[in-house]
N, C-alpha and C positions, 0 to 999 in steps of 0.2 A: 470274596466273602460269600459267594453263592452257596447256599446250603447251610450256612452257619446262622446262628441266632442274630437277628438284626437288632441293632441298638437304635433307640429313638434319639435323633440328633436335634439340636437347636441351632437354627441359622438366623443371624441378624443381617438383613438385606437392606442396605442404605441406597436410596435412589435419588439422584439429583432432581431438583425442582424444575429443571429446564425441559419443557416440551413433554410430549406423551410417548415419544419413541423409546425412551429409556424404560418407562413403565411397561410398555407393551412387550418389550423383549424380556423383561424380568418375568412377566406372566408366562411367556412361552417356556422359559426355563423351569418355572415352578410347576407347570402342568404337563411336562413331557411324560408320556406313558412308556417308561422304560423300567427295567427290573428294579433299578435303584433310582427312583426319582425323589423329589424332595417332599412334597406334601403327601402324595398318594402312596409313598412308601412308609408313611407313618411318622414323618418328621414334622417338627414344629418350625414355622417360619414367621419371623417378625419383620415386617416391612416398615422401614423408617422413611417417610416421604412427605413432601409438601403437596403432592398431586391429589386430586379429588379421589374419594374412596371408590366411586363407581368404576374408575379405570381398572381397578384390581378385582372388585367383587363381581363385575359383570362377567368376568372370565373364570374366576376361581372362587368357589364358595366352599369353605371348609372350616370346621371348628379349630383346625390347627393353623389357620392363617390369621395373623393379628396385624392390624394396621395402626401404626403409631404416627400421628400427625405432628411432625417436627420439621421445620425448615432449617437445614444446616448449610445450604449454599443456595445461590440464586440463579446460577447460569448466566445467560445473557439477557439484559433488559431490552425488550422490544416494544417499539411504538406501534407496530402492526406486524403482520405475518412475515414481512420482508425487511423491516428496518430495525437494525440493532443500534443501540446507543452505547458506544464503548465507555464513555465517561460515566454515564449513569450505572453501567454494569459494574465497573470497578468500585464506585461509591457504594452501591448496594451490597456488593460482596464484603466491602470493608465493614459496613454496618452489621451485616448478617453473620459473618464468620471470623472477622479479624478482631474487632473490638471486644466481643464477648468470648473470645477464644478460650480463656482460662476456665470460665464457668461452663462452657460447652464441653470441654474435655473432662472436667470433673463429673458433670452430669452423665455423659455417655459412658465413662468408665464404670461408674456406679450402676448404671442401668444394665450394661453388658454383663456385669457380674451377677446382678439380681436375676436375670433370665437364664443364667448359666449357659451362655452362648458357646457353641463348639467352634463356630467359624463366622467371621465377619466377611460379608461380600459387599463391595462398593461399586456402584454404577452411577457416577464415578465421583462420589463425595470425598474430597481430600481428607477432611478432619477425621472421618471414620477410620482411616488406616492408622492414624496416630493414636486414636482412642483405643483401638484394638491392641496396639503394641503396649500401651500403658496398662491395659487390663491383662496382658499376658495371653492374648488370644490370637491365633493365626488369622491373617487377612488376605483376601484375594480380590482383585478388581476384574470386572468384565465390561469391556467397552471397545469402541473403535477410535476414541479420542480422549484426551485428558485436558483439564481446564488450564493447566500451565501453558499449554500450546495455544489455546484459544485466547487467553488473556494476554499473552506476550504481544499479540498484535495490538491490543488495546493500549498497552503501555506506550507504544510508539506514538499514539495520538495524545495520550494523557500526560506524557512526560515521565522521565525516568525516576522521579520521586516515588512512583507507584511500584517500582520493580520488586520491592521486598515482598509484595503479594505473590509474585511468581515464584520466588525462591521458597517461600513458606509452603506453597502448594506442592512444589516438586519434592520438598523435604518430607511432607506428609506421605506422598505416594511412595517414597523410597522405603517406608515401613511395610509396604505390601510385599507378600512373598513372591507373587507373580501376577501377571495380568493375562486373563483369557482374552485374546485379541481377535476381533471380528474383521472380516473382509472390508476393504475400503478404509483401512486404518490410517491414522496420522502418525507421525513420529512421536514416540513416547519414551524418551531416554531416561526418565526418572525411575521407571520400573526395572527391578533387578533382572527379571526373566519374563519370558512370554511363552504362551501356548496358543497356537493358532487353531481356530475352529471354523467350520463352515458358516454360511449365513444363518442367523437366527431369524426365522420367519414364522409368523403366526399361521397355524394350519386353518384350512377352510372348514366351515361348518356345513355349507350348502353348495350344491353344484351351480355352475353358471346358469344353466337352464332354469333351475328352481328360483334363483334370485330374480332373474328377468321376469319370470312368470308372476312372482309375488308383487313386483313393482309395476306390472302391467306394460312391460316393454316388448314390443313386437320383434319377431326374428329379423325383420327387414330393417330395423332401426339400428343406427350406430350410436354408441354410448360413450360420452366423455364423463369422467369423474373428476370433480373439482374439489381438491383436498389440500388444505394448507396446515395439516397437523393440528396441534393443540391450540393454535392461535386462530380464532375466527377471523376470516379475511374482512367480511363486512362491506366489501366493495359492491357498488351497484351493478346489477346484472341486467342485460337486455336481450331480447329475443334474437336480434340480428347478429349477436356475437357468434352464433353457431351456424355451420353450414346447413343447407337444406337437408332434412332427413335425420338430423342428429338431435339427441336429447342429452341433458347434462344432469348428473347426480351431484348434489351439493352437500358436502360434509361440513358440519360445524356451524351451520347457519343459525342465527338467532331466531327466536320464536316470532318476533315481529318483523323480520326481514321479508320484504315482498319480492317474489321472483316471478319471471315470465312463465308462460304456459309450457314452453319446451324445456323447462328446468324442473327437477324434482328435488324437494328438500328431504334429505334423509333424517330420520329420528336420531336424537343424540346417542341412543344406545344401539344404533344399527352397527352390525359387525363389519368394520371397514374392509378387512381382507376379502370377504365375500363380495362386497361391492366392487373392489378393484378387479378381482378375477372375472367378474361379469361384465366388465367394461372393455372398450376397444382402445381407449387412450386415457392416460392420466395426466391431469394438469395440476401442478403444485410446486412447492419448494423442495429443495433437496435436503432430506434428513435421512437418518439411518432406516427408520421404519418404512418410509415411502420408497427408498431405494431398494431395500431388500425385497419388498413385496412386488415392486415393478419387475425386478429381475426374475424372481422365483416364478411369477405367473405370466412372464413374457408379455407384459403390457407396456407399450411405448410410453415414455414419460416426457411431457413437455414441462420444462422447468424454468423457473425465474430465479435469478441469483439473489441471495441475501448478501448484504454488505457486512463486513467485519465478522465473518464466521469462517475460520480457517479449516473447518471440517470439510467444507464444500468442495475444494479442488480435488480432493482424493476420492470422494464419492462420485463427483461429476465425471472424472476421468475414467472411473470404473464403469459407470453407466455407458459412456460413449465407447469404451473398449468393447463392450458387449452389444453395441449397435442398438441401444435402447433409449437414446436421449435426443431431444431437440430443444435448443435454448430459445426462449421467448424473451424479448426485451421488456422491461417493466412498463414502458410507455404503451406498448401494444396490448399488454394485459389490461391496463386500466382504461384504455380507449376502446377496447373491444375488438381489436384487429386479431382475432383468433384463427380465422379460417385458414390462412396459409400455413400456419404451424400445425393445425390439425391434419390438413391434407398431406403435409410432409410426414408427420408421425405415423399415419396409418399405413404408409408404405414401408416402414421399418420392419425388420425381422429380428427381434431380440434373440440373442444366441447364448445366453448364460446357461451353462451345463454343469456348474459346480454343485456341491452339496447344499442342501437346505435344512439339514438336521442339526444345525449348530446348537439349538436348545437342548436336545438330547445329549449331545457330546458334552456341553457345558455342565449340565446337571449331574452327569456321571463324574466329571472331574471334581465338582464341588463336594459331592458326597464322599468320594474317596479321600479328598483332602481333609474333610471334617473328621474322618475316622483315623487319621494319622498318616495316610500315605503321602509321600513326598513326590511331587511331580517335577519333571525337568523337561525343558524343550530339546534337550540333547544337542543344543547348539552352543556356539561361543557367545555367552551372554555379554561379555565385555565388548566384543566386536559389534554385536547387534546394537548395544547402547551407543557406541561411538557412531555407528552408521545412522542411527536415529537422530543423534545430535547434529550430524552433518546435514541431514535432510531438513531438520528443523531450522537450522541457520540458513540453509539454502532457500527454504520457503519464506521465511520472514524477511530475509535481506533481498530477495528477488534478484539473485545473481546466478549466472550459469555455473553449473557444477561439473565435476569430473565424473568418470564412470564409477558409480557406486551402486551397490545392490539395494534397490528400493523397489516398491511394488511395480509390477509391469504397467499398470494403468497410469502410473506417475512417470515412469522412465520414458514412455513414448513421447510425452510432451517435452521432457527434459532433453532427450537426444535430438529431437527435432529442432529445438531452440539452439542447441550447441552446434548444429550443422549449418547455422546461418552465418551471415557474412560479416558480423561486426567485430570479430577478433577480440571479444572480451577476455578470452583466456590466452591471447597472443599465440593462437595456433599458427604454425608455419604454413603458408599457402604457396601453391605453385604459381608464382607470379607470371611465369611465362604463359601458362594456360589462360590466366585471367586477362592478360593484356591483349589477347586476341579477341577484343570486343567486336571485331568485324564478324565473328562467328554468330553473333546474336543481334546486334543493333547497328544501324547507321547513325553516327553522331552528326546531327545537322548543325548544332551550335555548341560551343563550349569545349572544355578540355578536362578529361578526368585526372590530369596531372600525375598519372601513375600511382595515385593513392590506392593502396591495397583494399581498403574497406569499400571505396567507391567501385572498384573493379568487381569486387565480390558482390556488391549490391546489384550491379548490372547483370551479373551471372544469375543471381537469385530471381530477378525479374524474368529472365529467359526460362528458368526452370518452372516458374509459375505459369507462364504461357504454355509450356509444354505439358504441364500436369492437367491442364484443362481440356486436352485433346481426348477424344473418345477412347483411343487405344491405351491411354494411361489411366482410365477411370478405376482400374482395379488396384492401383497403387495406394498404399496407406497415406492419407493426407490429413494434416491438422486443419481445423476449421478456419484458421486465419489464412492459410495458404489457399484453401478452396475458395474462400470468399474473395480473395484478391484476384485469383485467376478468372473468376466469373464477373469481376467488376469492370475490368478494362476492355475497351475495344482495341485489341492488340494491333490492328492494322493502322490505327491512327497514332498521331504524335503523342509522346509522353514527355513531360518536363521533370527533371530531377534536380533537387537542391541538396546541399550538405552544410551542416553547421556543427561545430565542435562544442564540447563542454569547455569548462575553464578551470584552471588551478589558481586558487586565490593565494598569490604570493604574499601580498601585503594589502591591508585596507579592510577587508572583510565587512563586518557589520557596521563599520563606520561609514559605509556608502550612503545610508539614508540620512546621515548627519552632515553630508557634504564634503567628505574627506577625499584626499588624493588616494587613488588605489592603483595597484600594479597587478595585472592579470595576464596569465599565459594560457592560450588555447591548448586544449588537450589533443592527444592523438585520436582519442575516442570521439566518435561523432554520431550525429543523427542524420539519416537520409530520408527524404520525402519524395515520392513519385506522385505526380498529379496529372490528371487528364480532364479536360472540359469537353462536354458534348451538348449538342442541342437536346432538350428534354425528349424529343421524339426518337432520338438515337441512343439514349443512355441505357446501358445494360443494368437493370435494377434487380435487386434481390426480391424474392417472391413477396415477402411481407411489405416491402416498400411499394411494389406494384399494386398491392391491394389497397393502398391509401390513395392512389391516383384518382383524381376526379373524373367523372364520366365525360365531362365536356372537353377533355383533352389533357395531355401530360403537362406537368409542372416541374420546375427545377428541383432536383433532389441532391443533397450532399450525402455521399457514402464514404466512410472512413474505415480502414482496416489497420489495426495495430499489431504488428508481429510480436509474438512473445508475451502478449498481455495475459494469457491464460495463467501463467505462473504467478501473477500478482492477484489472482482471483478477480480479474476484470474481464468484462465482455470483450472479445476480440474485434467486434464490429460495432459501428455506430452509424445511424442514418437519420436524417431529418429532412423535412421539406424546407427549402430555403425561405419560403414564405413565413415560416415560424419566427424568423428574425425581423419581420415587418409588422407594424401595427399602425393602422390609420395612415398608411402611406409613408411612415417613418421607421427608421431602425428602432427596435425595442431598447429600453434602457439597459444599462449594464447590470443593474440590480435584478431586473427580470431575467436577464440571461444567466446570472449566477444561480437563481432559483430554478431555472429550467434545467441546468446541468446537475444541480445538487440533488434533485429529486430521485435520481437513480444512481446511487454510489458506484454500482458496477460499471457505469458508463460515464462517470464524472470526468475520467481522463480525457474525454473528447473535447472538453472545454479548452484545453491547451491548443488544440488544432482548429476546431470550428470557431473558437473565439477570435482567431485572427481575421476571419471573414467579417464578423460583426464589427470589429474595430475599424477595419478598412471602410466599411459602409458608414460608420458613425463619424469617423474623423476625417476621411477623405471624400465622402459622398459617392463612393463606388457603388454601382448597381450590378448585381450578379444575376443574370437572366439565364445562363446556361447551367446545366447540371455539372457537378464536380465529383470526381472520384479521387480519393487520396489514400496512399499507402505510406505508413510510418514505420520505419525500422531503425531503432536507436541502439547504439552500442555504448552509450553513456550510462553507466550504472546508476540506478535510482537510489536516493537516500544516502549518497556518499559525500554530499557537499561539493559536487563538481558541476552543478548547474545542468542536470539532465532536463529539467523543465524548460530552461532558457533555450537549450539546443533544439528542443522540439518546436518551441514557439518561433524561433528565428528561421529554422528550416522550413516550417510550414508557411510562414508569411512570405519568405523568399520564393517558394514554389508557386504560391497563389499569385504573387506579383508577376512572376515570369510568365505564367500561363495566360495572364490577362493583359500583358503588355504594359505593366505599370513600372515606372522608373522611380524607385524610392531611395533616397539617400540612406546609406547604412546607419548613420546616427539616428535619423528620423525613424527608420525601421525598428531600431532597438527600443526607442521610446514608445513606439506603438505596441511592441511586444510586451513591454512592461505593463501597459494598460490591460493587456490580456490577463497577465498573472495577478495584478493587484485587484482588478474590478470584476473579472469574469470567473477566474479560478478562485480568487479570494485569499491569495497569499501575499503578505505585506512585505515583499522583497524590495530592495533598492534596484538601481538600473545597471549596476556594473556587470551582472551576469549576462544580460542581453547584449550589452555593448561589447564585451569580450568575445562573445560568440559571433556577433555580426562583423565587428571591425578589427578583430585581432589578426595577427600574422604569425606564421610558424616561427618558433624559436626566438620570439621577441615578446617583451612585456608591453601590454597596452597601458599607458599612463593616462589616467582620466581623473578629472575633478568632478565629483558627482553633484554639480550645482546647476542644472540637474545632470548634465552629461557632456562636459567639455573635454574633448580629447586633446591632451597636450602633445601627443605623438607616441611613437614607438621607441622603446628603450632596448637597445641591443643587449643581449645577455653575453657577457665576456666569455671568450672560449675557454677560460680557466674555471668557469663556474657552471654548475648544473643544478636544476631543481627537479625534485621528485614529489609524488604524492603517495602516501601509504594509507590504505583504507583500514579503519579501526574495526570494521564489521558492525558498528553500532549505527543503526539507521538514523538519519538526520532529516528534519523537515522544517522548512521556513514557515510552514503553517502550524507548527507545533507551539504548545503553550509557552515553553521557555523562551524561544526567540521573540514571540509576540510581547511577552511581559517585559523583556529587556528593552525592546523598541519603545514600548509605552513609557517605561521608566526614563529613557533618554529624552523623550519629548516632554515629559513632565518636568525634568530638570531644566530644559531649555525655557519652558514657560516660567518657571520659578526665577531663573536668572533674569529674564526679560522684565518680570514684575519687580524684582529687586532693583534693577537698573532704573526703571521708571520712577520708583519711589525716591531713589537718590537724585535722579535728574530733577524732579520737582523741588526737592530740598535745595539743590544747587541753584536752580533758577530763582528760587525765593531769596537766596543769599545775594545773588547778583542784583536782583531788583532792589533789595535793601540798600546795597552799596550805591546804586544809582540814585536812590532817594536821598541818601546822605551825601550825594555829590562826590563820592569817591569812585575812582575808576577801578573796575575789576582787573586783576593782573592777568597776564597771559596764561598762567597755570590754571586759573579758574576757567578760562575759556576753553583750554585744551581738555580739561577734565569734563566740561559740559559736552564737548564734541564726542569724547570717548563714550560717555554715558548714553548719548543719543544713539550712537551706533549699536551699543549693547542692548538698549531698550527696544530696538527694532531688529534684533538678531534674527537673521533668516535661517542660518545653518549653525549648529553648534561648533563646527570646525572652523568657523570664522572668529571664534574666541580663542585668543592665544593662551597657552598653558600658564604663563606667568600671571596673566590677568585673572584666570580662573582661580589659581591658588591664592592670589592676593585679595580678591574681592568676593568670591562666591563659594569656594569649597566648603567653608564652615557654615554657610547659610543653607546648604542643601541637607535635607534629612537623609539618614541611611536608607530609610524606607518610609512609605506613606500609603495609607489605604486609599482605594479609589474614591470612597465616600468623602474623606477629608479633602482630597485634592479637588474634587468637583465642587464641593461647598465653597472653597476659597478661590479657585481659579477658573471654574466653569468648564473649561475644555483644554485639551492638550495640543490642539491644532495639528492633528495628524489625520489625514483623510482616509487612511487605509487600516487603522486600528481603532478599536473602541475600548473605553475604560470599563472594567468590571468593578462596580462599587463595592462588591463584597470581597474583593481580592486585595492583598497587600503587595505593593510593588517596591522593589529595590529602586532607588533613585540616584544616590551619589555615585555608585560604581558605574552604572550604565551611562551616566552623564560624563564622567571623567574619561571613560574609555575612548570615545571618538576624538576628544580634544587632544589627548596624548598620542593616539594612533595616527592622526594627521601629521603630527610632528615626526613620528617614527618613520612614516612612509616617505616624507620629504627627505629625511636623512638617508634612508635606504636608497632612494633614487640617485642621490648625489654620490654615495659610496660606490655604486655600481660602475661609475666612470672613473674611479680612482685607480692608481697604479696597482696592478695585481700583486697581492702579498697575503701572507697569513693574517696580518693585521686587518686587511680589508675583509677577509672572510670571517674573522672573529667578530668584527664589529657588526657585519650583516647578520651573523648568527645571533648575536646578543640582542639585536632589535627584534628578531623573531621570537626569541625566548620571552622578552618583555611583553610582546603582544599576546603570547599564549597565557601568561600569568594574568594579564588584564582581562582576557576572556573568562578565566576562572573566577576572578573577582566579581564578574557580572552574573555568575551562576550558569555559564554556558560550557562548563567542562564536562568531561565524561571519564570514566575509569579507563576506557580503551585508548582515548587520545592522550590522556596523561601518561599512560604506560608507554606509548610509542615515543613521546617526547623524552621521557626519562631514559629510554633505551638509546636514543640518539645521544643524549648527554653522556651516558655511560660509555658509549662507543667513542665519543669525541675525546674524553679524558682518560681513556685506557692507555696503558703504558705503550702498547704496540702502536696505537694511532699517533701518540705524541712523538714517538721515536721516528715516525715517518713524516713528521711535519704537519700532521693533521689531514683528515679527509672529509669527515662530516662536521659541520660547524653550527648548525642551528635547526630548530623545528618549531612549528606552531600549528594549532588547530586552524581550520579554514572555514570560510563561508559563514553560515548561521550558527555553527558550533553545536554543542550537545550531541557529539558523535561525529560521524562522517570521516573526513580525510585530514591527515596531517601533512603539511608541506615541509619538505626537508631541503636544506641548502648544503652543498658540498663541493669539493673539488671535482672537476670533470676528469676522472681517471678510473682505471679498472678497479683499484682498491676500494673506491667509494661504492661501486656496485657490489663488490664482495661483502662489504659491511652491511649493505642494505639486505642482502640475502640472509646474513646472520641475524639481523634484526627480525626479519620475517620468521625465521626458525625459532628464535627466543619467544616471540609473541605467540606463535602457535603452541609452543610448549606450555606457556603460562595460561592461555585462554582456550586452546583447542581450535582457534580460528586462524587460518592462513591468509594473511592480508594481501589483497591485490595491490600491486605497485603501478601507479600511473607514471609513465616515462615517455619522453618524446613530446612532440608538438605537431600541429597541422594548421593549415590556413583557415581563417575565419570565413563566414559565409560570403562576404563581399569579395574577398580575394579569390574564392573558388568560383563565384558566379553561379551559373546553372548550365545544365545540359538539356539539349532538346534532341530527343532520340526517336527513331522509328524502327520497328522490327523489320529485319531483312525480309524481302519478298520470298526468298528461298525457304524461310521458316514459316511463312504464312500459309503455305500449301500443305 
């Protein structure tokens, strides 16, 4: 169109209300000085935003720029610059964009028509895309992430009843013609097509020298800029936070905030890119604006993670790919332990060499689109969307993936994780090479038992030791490997433990009601390597060294979690062991819970470090040496196969071995339950820890959970086999659905006990009357009194028989009850690990009925396993599993994915081909805490059963796009495995 008459265009630019990064990149696009820009080319731009006016007007002042203050989305609700509240975010979005949706659409359609918009641009407001479609106007998005991806993680915490929000957002985005995709992007499968552009970076107004001169900064001084975006941090700053000779520029400080003499408070309207470019190091959170400017101006970024914001892993890995990032743990940020991070950051040499003219490129695309030009990525859009969907599921479900084309900064971490030793994808290993453990370590105690994952873990330890050698420093290493290699004294002894996950065959959530349960250890397991050292010999990370007192070294706990990066968790954790002591005694579990909860990126450490506090509290153990722990788990998270129990049991087993403690397996499991209930804060029963600690390969652990009485091991008949199939829907025993069902069950027990007490009083009154009248009460009255006495003091729901429940109590239980009504009548539900929300309505009858009948089903199941092998036996076992699944559903713990898998098993069972072969698969049920996770399947132990499972996998993938992982096989529990005591061979120490 160069040389032709220009047409004045009207752009409607919708900007999300979350943070300032979106607004600042909009400004850069608006003010780009190219032949065809938006405002300076004579076009009219209407910005629809909830951000303050000055964010836009400070950069662009024009009579053709109109600011319309309307909030159409809310982004993420943050308590401070680093803390996101997922439940509040969903609730606010519901109030802001869902409930008033019809009126919003009507208003926006009318407004778009009134301003005669030629193009709608969204960054990245969902409803704007739908409003544009309804108004008959083309729409384009410009972003590096979309809200369906961010909120999908929140739904996992809030419960699946919120998932309709995700589908609506994705549907709105689908009306967008294409997305202008920025570097560091997240998967965005909702968009039909993409056009990639370089970094959108705000241009500098002043030189580095001019800025430093205006701020009175000497050439000899080093400068740190403290910037947490649009969220004022507000934390107290002290002079000693900075190394000698450094000063700090503070962005976003409030007018009344007092700062030390070596800190400079920047005015609110100070141009931040100029300040960043004039600095030597940047300290802040990871957001698009901060990341793009740190990379463009080659300023090292010290970052602190935000919880619950899935944009971060992609930006973080891009920063680290270009050698521009150092992670600071939140505790050190708040406590002022900045110096080690600053000293590390100043040595980095950021190497981003890509384009920084994304604003110009984007503005050209937008103008061309508004004039009618059709853009295409010239790629296979369907393949790209499928790839994005795979990465999205991979990111949200935290499972290892296959080779798929995803951003380089993401694939580095993915490929590194896939190369590790846990066999999550059942890669075929060269067992012969692994069994030559003599190539790496001398085993001083224990036996690896030929387990492939244990052999692989030993090999990975040897590789970590090797990677720490100077000649290997040039090799690309992930931070978790680097931290582990620097943590151990490789010439000293290391203890290794192993604990499997568990497949819940029968029993499930009835464990907290005292049911009999049947659990099988999985083949997948968690390994923990531990080393204890005198504090004077402990190899500490630099920031941990900086905390050491001048009077002498103190004991420190350091933990590395392999693969944690993919869950947006910090890969390392460290603390002074003295933090677990107050006034000479172990701190309370409540204080420990708060200690770990304050930094969600490191909350995972509670599963590991919590075992130490429990040993201190319950057994009186004193830990005076420093401890280094490496955790490597192949038990997938969120699948309902007890990944957390495997970590707890492996960790406590390793700690006990390294300190010479002999703890009975049952007792160890009960101690691990305390970790999960009181320090992690998840209200699980004890069956998970018991199965991981006490189970044996290819046997079912039979246990009555009152609280943990092992009846023995049940042989699985050679004609029967169990499998687990992952639905791909993330499960959490800390989730709202599981908790509410548990609360409902304890409410029901309290109501039953209260009803029995009332009847008992009436019965005793009748007996007294008979005695006064000198008539003897008959035996039936006495038996009834004894029965009521037992039920009035009912300790576990499962001690109430099904027939007594139906005869006396089923009709007395309400279908549901509000927390307020229950507390007013019964005061408390007598469960130490859950609390009643008075504002919530709880189902009562179904959660109460489930464990009573489940206990009966499990007893019948156990007896049937010893029956003569036949189709009748398998059919009866399968029927019990189907009944269990339906009972879960009645409690509200079903999910579309698990229901679909159970239905596929039923269809396969009753197919003509299966019936003609005498049957192969016979039953299935949801497992563990429900609401997603894994389905347990029972079938005949034959090749045809495996073939049918493969067919179920394929059908499920066709229907959902997710290829389910199949858990098959078993392995020994932690007690049966014992522990290894190893030492690196001297030949490898030189």
